Each structure stands twice: as structure tokens, then as C-alpha cells.
C-alpha positions in Angstrom: 280.7 -13.5 55.0 282.2 -12.6 51.6 284.3 -9.5 50.9 281.4 -8.2 48.7 278.9 -8.7 51.4 281.1 -7.0 53.9 281.6 -4.0 51.6 277.9 -3.7 51.1 277.5 -3.6 54.9 280.0 -0.7 55.2 278.4 1.1 52.3 275.0 0.6 53.8 276.1 1.8 57.2 277.6 5.0 55.7 274.4 5.9 53.7 272.1 5.0 56.6 274.1 7.4 58.9 273.6 10.2 56.4 270.0 9.4 55.8 269.4 9.7 59.6 271.1 13.1 59.7 269.0 14.3 56.7 265.8 13.2 58.4 266.6 15.3 61.5 267.1 18.3 59.2 263.9 17.7 57.1 261.6 17.8 60.1 262.1 21.5 61.0 262.0 22.5 57.3 258.8 20.6 56.4 256.5 23.7 56.8 258.9 26.5 56.0 257.8 29.0 53.3 259.9 32.1 53.8 263.1 31.0 55.7 264.5 32.6 58.8 268.3 32.7 59.2 268.1 29.5 61.3 266.0 27.8 58.5 268.6 28.9 56.0 271.4 27.3 58.1 269.4 24.1 58.2 268.7 24.2 54.5 272.3 24.7 53.7 273.3 21.8 55.8 270.5 19.6 54.3 271.9 20.2 50.8 275.4 19.5 52.0 274.2 16.2 53.3 272.4 15.4 50.1 275.7 16.2 48.3 277.4 13.7 50.6 275.0 11.0 49.6 275.7 11.7 45.9 279.4 11.9 46.6 279.4 8.6 48.4 277.7 7.0 45.4 280.4 8.5 43.1 283.2 7.2 45.4 281.5 3.7 45.2 282.0 3.7 41.4 278.8 5.4 40.1 280.6 8.1 38.3 277.5 9.7 36.9 276.7 11.0 40.4 280.0 12.9 40.7 278.8 16.0 38.8 275.6 15.9 40.8 277.5 16.2 44.0 279.2 19.3 42.6 275.8 20.8 41.6 274.6 20.2 45.2 277.6 22.3 46.5 276.6 25.1 44.1 273.0 25.0 45.2 274.0 25.1 48.9 276.2 28.1 48.3 273.4 30.0 46.4 270.8 29.3 49.1 272.9 31.1 51.7 272.2 34.4 50.1 268.4 34.0 50.1 266.6 37.3 50.6 263.1 36.6 51.8 262.3 34.2 48.9 260.0 31.2 49.3 261.9 27.9 49.5 258.9 25.6 49.8 259.2 24.2 46.2 263.0 23.8 46.6 262.6 21.9 49.8 260.0 19.6 48.2 262.4 18.8 45.4 265.2 18.1 47.8 262.9 15.8 49.7 262.1 14.0 46.5 265.8 13.5 45.7 266.3 12.0 49.2 263.4 9.7 48.6 264.7 8.6 45.2 268.1 7.7 46.7 266.6 5.9 49.7 264.2 4.0 47.5 267.1 3.0 45.2 269.1 1.8 48.2 266.2 -0.3 49.5 265.6 -1.8 46.0 266.0 -5.6 45.5 268.8 -4.7 43.0 270.3 -1.3 44.2 273.1 -1.4 41.7 270.6 -1.3 38.9 268.3 1.1 40.7 270.9 3.7 41.3 271.8 3.5 37.6 268.2 3.6 36.4 267.2 6.5 38.5 270.3 8.7 37.8 268.5 10.7 35.1 265.5 11.4 37.4 267.8 12.5 40.3 269.7 14.7 37.8 266.5 16.3 36.5 265.5 17.3 40.0 269.0 18.6 40.9 268.9 20.7 37.7 265.4 22.1 38.7 266.8 22.9 42.1 269.6 24.9 40.4 267.0 26.9 38.5 265.0 27.5 41.7 268.2 28.8 43.3 268.6 31.3 40.5 271.6 29.6 38.9 272.4 29.5 35.2 271.4 26.8 32.8 272.9 23.6 34.3 273.2 21.9 31.0 275.9 24.3 29.6 278.7 21.9 30.6 280.3 23.8 33.4 279.6 26.5 36.0 281.4 29.7 34.9 283.7 31.8 37.0 281.0 34.5 36.7 278.4 32.2 38.2 280.6 31.2 41.1 281.3 34.9 41.7 277.6 35.5 42.3 277.7 33.0 45.2 279.9 35.1 47.3 279.5 38.8 48.3 282.5 40.9 47.3 282.8 39.3 43.8 285.9 37.2 44.5 285.9 34.2 42.2 286.4 30.7 43.4 288.5 27.9 41.8 286.7 25.2 39.8 287.6 21.7 40.9 288.2 19.4 37.9 285.8 16.5 37.3 287.5 13.4 38.8 285.8 10.9 36.4 287.8 9.1 33.8 287.8 10.9 30.5 286.2 8.0 28.6 283.2 7.9 30.9 280.2 8.0 28.5 277.9 10.5 30.3 276.7 14.0 29.6 279.1 16.8 30.1 279.1 17.7 33.8 278.7 20.8 35.9 282.1 20.8 37.7 282.0 21.3 41.4 282.5 24.8 42.8 283.5 24.5 46.5 283.3 27.8 48.2 285.0 28.7 51.5 282.1 27.6 53.6 281.8 24.2 51.8 285.5 23.5 52.2 285.5 24.6 55.8 282.6 22.3 56.6 284.4 19.4 54.9 287.7 20.1 56.7 285.9 20.5 60.1 284.1 17.2 59.6 287.3 15.4 58.5 289.3 16.7 61.5 286.6 15.4 63.8 286.8 12.0 62.1 290.6 12.0 62.5 290.3 12.7 66.2 287.9 9.7 66.5 290.3 7.6 64.5 293.3 8.6 66.6 291.4 7.7 69.8 290.4 4.3 68.4 293.9 3.6 67.3 295.4 4.6 70.7 292.9 2.3 72.4 293.9 -0.7 70.2 297.7 -0.2 69.9 298.4 -2.6 72.8 295.9 -5.2 71.6 297.1 -8.5 70.2 294.0 -10.8 69.7 290.9 -8.6 70.1 288.0 -9.5 72.4 284.5 -8.6 71.4 284.7 -5.0 72.6 288.0 -4.5 70.8 286.7 -6.2 67.6 283.9 -3.7 67.6 286.4 -0.8 67.9 288.3 -2.3 65.0 285.2 -2.5 62.9 284.5 1.2 63.7 288.1 2.1 62.9 287.8 0.6 59.4 284.5 2.2 58.6 285.5 5.6 59.7 288.8 5.5 57.8 286.9 4.5 54.7 284.4 7.3 55.3 287.3 9.8 55.5 289.0 8.5 52.4 285.8 8.2 50.4 284.5 11.6 51.4 287.8 13.2 50.3 287.6 11.5 46.9 284.1 12.7 46.5 285.2 16.3 47.2 287.2 16.2 44.0 290.6 15.0 45.3 290.8 12.4 42.6 294.0 10.7 43.8 292.1 9.3 46.8 289.6 7.4 44.6 291.7 4.2 44.1 292.6 4.3 47.8 288.9 4.6 48.8 288.2 1.3 47.0 291.0 -0.4 49.0 289.7 1.0 52.3 286.2 -0.3 51.4 287.7 -3.8 51.2 289.7 -3.3 54.3 286.8 -2.0 56.3 284.7 -5.0 55.3 287.5 -7.4 56.4 288.1 -5.5 59.7 284.5 -6.4 60.6 285.4 -10.1 60.3 288.6 -10.3 62.2 288.4 -12.9 64.9 291.0 -15.0 66.8 294.1 -13.5 65.2 296.6 -10.8 66.1 296.0 -7.3 64.9 299.3 -5.7 66.0 300.7 -5.2 62.5 297.3 -3.9 61.3 296.9 -1.3 64.0 300.6 -0.2 63.7 300.1 0.6 60.0 296.6 2.1 60.4 297.9 4.5 63.1 300.7 5.5 60.8 298.2 6.2 58.0 296.0 8.3 60.3 299.1 10.2 61.5 300.0 11.2 57.9 296.5 12.1 57.0 296.1 14.3 60.0 298.7 16.7 58.5 296.4 17.4 55.5 293.0 18.4 56.7 293.8 22.1 57.5 293.0 23.6 54.0 293.0 22.6 50.4 296.7 23.3 50.0 297.7 21.0 52.9 295.5 18.3 51.5 297.1 18.6 48.1 300.4 18.2 49.8 299.3 15.0 51.4 298.1 13.7 48.0 301.8 13.6 47.0 302.3 11.1 49.9 299.6 8.8 48.9 301.9 6.1 47.4 303.4 5.6 50.9 300.0 5.6 52.5 298.8 3.1 49.9 301.8 0.8 50.7 300.7 0.9 54.4 297.1 0.1 53.4 298.4 -2.9 51.3 300.3 -4.2 54.3 297.0 -3.9 56.3 295.1 -5.8 53.7 297.7 -8.6 53.7 297.5 -8.7 57.5 293.8 -9.5 57.2 294.3 -12.0 54.4 293.1 -9.9 51.4 295.3 -11.3 48.6 294.0 -9.3 45.7 293.2 -5.7 46.9 292.7 -4.1 43.5 289.2 -3.4 42.2 289.6 -2.8 38.5 286.2 -2.9 36.8 282.7 -1.4 37.1 281.4 -5.0 37.3 283.4 -5.6 40.4 282.0 -2.4 42.0 278.4 -3.4 41.0 278.9 -6.8 42.5 279.7 -5.2 45.9 276.2 -3.6 45.9 274.1 -6.7 44.9 271.6 -7.4 47.7 272.3 -10.3 50.1 271.4 -13.7 48.7 270.8 -12.6 45.1 272.8 -14.3 42.4 273.4 -13.1 38.9 
């Protein structure tokens, strides 16, 4: 299996997990007109998961999806303050967005499909913003006044800068506004991932050459570490973006390790998890961990060398697109 095929497998597994979570949320919302408090909680979580799909695409190199992930966060926040309003049309539009993303992923050429359908996804996201009573999404950013409306008490929220390169030729984005609930959700999910990573690392720290069960744990370790790093990048912590591309490669290769020692690999992965665990308490602690990313990246590079990845850098969009080409299709 090539590195590109392995990365596609990791990318596919991450999106399929989220699609499965979304499907469970769609079922109780399918016939909702005027939402109950329970329905609103499900709706909020559904939009968060859609934002995670869009953020995963952004972390994989599709920078046009980064502002859409931010818009999803704004829509989710606004929907929490629903006061007896119909959400039927909103839910139908959200379902259409999920369908577009799933159809793109199942396409013979998903790299082209995600690019070609970006405008359609964006149009539906913008319509959802209007349905949620938000300002014109084409203004270029969400104002402090708009973010104030999303929280009772009128306390403004910080605007997270757009992580895309300045020369990216796309329409001016709506920058993400992550309120306290959104950030708490992200931090809670990340801490759960870190607990799972620590348990996996502890179970493998005495392993030299893995048997089948241990190889499966190593595969899971790589995938979950990549999910943590990629998700953090998608939340607007831009310094994690280059690292997420390396962990994609590493996760792909971890799934292929057979008949070789993994002691150095696990030692360094456990060290990475230990440092990351200090950061997922709040935005300030995560910013502090960002300053330690050079050391974390050095550990990841050692891990990549330990599994025979000689050229860990991914430098071009073409390289990213190549990762997502379907199996057996040559350009």
C-alpha cells in the first residue's frame, strides 16, 4: 500500500465516523417542526458535527472549506437561542449539506468533487445563516455586534483569524466565532481523545515487534492522534496545520507496520501525547502548547523516520489532492 493510499484510508475512516454520528442525530430531527429543548440540543450537536466535516476537509488542504467551518460554528450558536421558531427548513438544508459532502466523498474522483461542489455547499451554508437570523454572510466577516447577539448578556466573543494562506484565491471569508459552548465541546472531545491515546500508549510501551492485536492498537493510535491534531488545526489554531499533514502520513504508515520494532516510535508518541495533554484545558493553555510545537514536530519527525518515511513534508496542493484520489485511478 502506498503512503497516499494509506492517507486516503485514514481520511476516509475519520469522515465515515463523523457521518455515522450525524446519521444518528438526523433521525430524531427528521420530523421536527417547532423544536423542544431536547431537539435544540440535538440540532446544535448536528451542526457542530457538520462543522467538523468541513473542518476536516480544510485540514486536508481544501482551504475553501475553512470559512464554512467557521460559519457552521456561528449557526450552531444562534440555534441555541431558538424561541419557538420552526426549524424544518433549516434541518432540510443541513441534511442537503451532509448529502453533498457524502456524495463528493463517494465520487470516483473525490478531490475534484469536493472542489466542484464547494460553491453549492457554501450557498446552502449561507442560506442556513439567514434562516438562523444572522447578518448577510457575504460581508467578509462576522462583526463583534453579530457575535454579541449569540450570547445572552451581551458579552462579545473573540474572532479567530482565518488560518488560510493570504494568497489563497477565494472569496473573503466569514471568520469563525467560537463561543464558550463551542470551545468547551471541542476541549471536552479532545480530552477524551487524549485519555484514549494515553491508554493505547501505555498498552504498547513494552511492545517490541507487535502481534496482530498490538498492530491494530498502533493503527488506532495513529488515527486518533491525527484526528486530534487535524481537529485542532480546523478550530483555527493554525500552527497545527503543518503538523496535521505529517500526522496524516504517520497514521497511514502506522497501519502498515509489520515485523519491526516499534519501541522508538511508541516512546516518542507517548512523549507527544504527554505534552499535548497540558494544552486542552482552555484556549489559553492550547496557545501555550502552540509555542512548544517545534519540539513536538521533532518528535513526530523521529517517529516518521522510525517507520521509514524519508520525506515527511507535504508542500503543494497537488500532493494533497493526490492523497485523495480513489484507489486504482491514475492521472
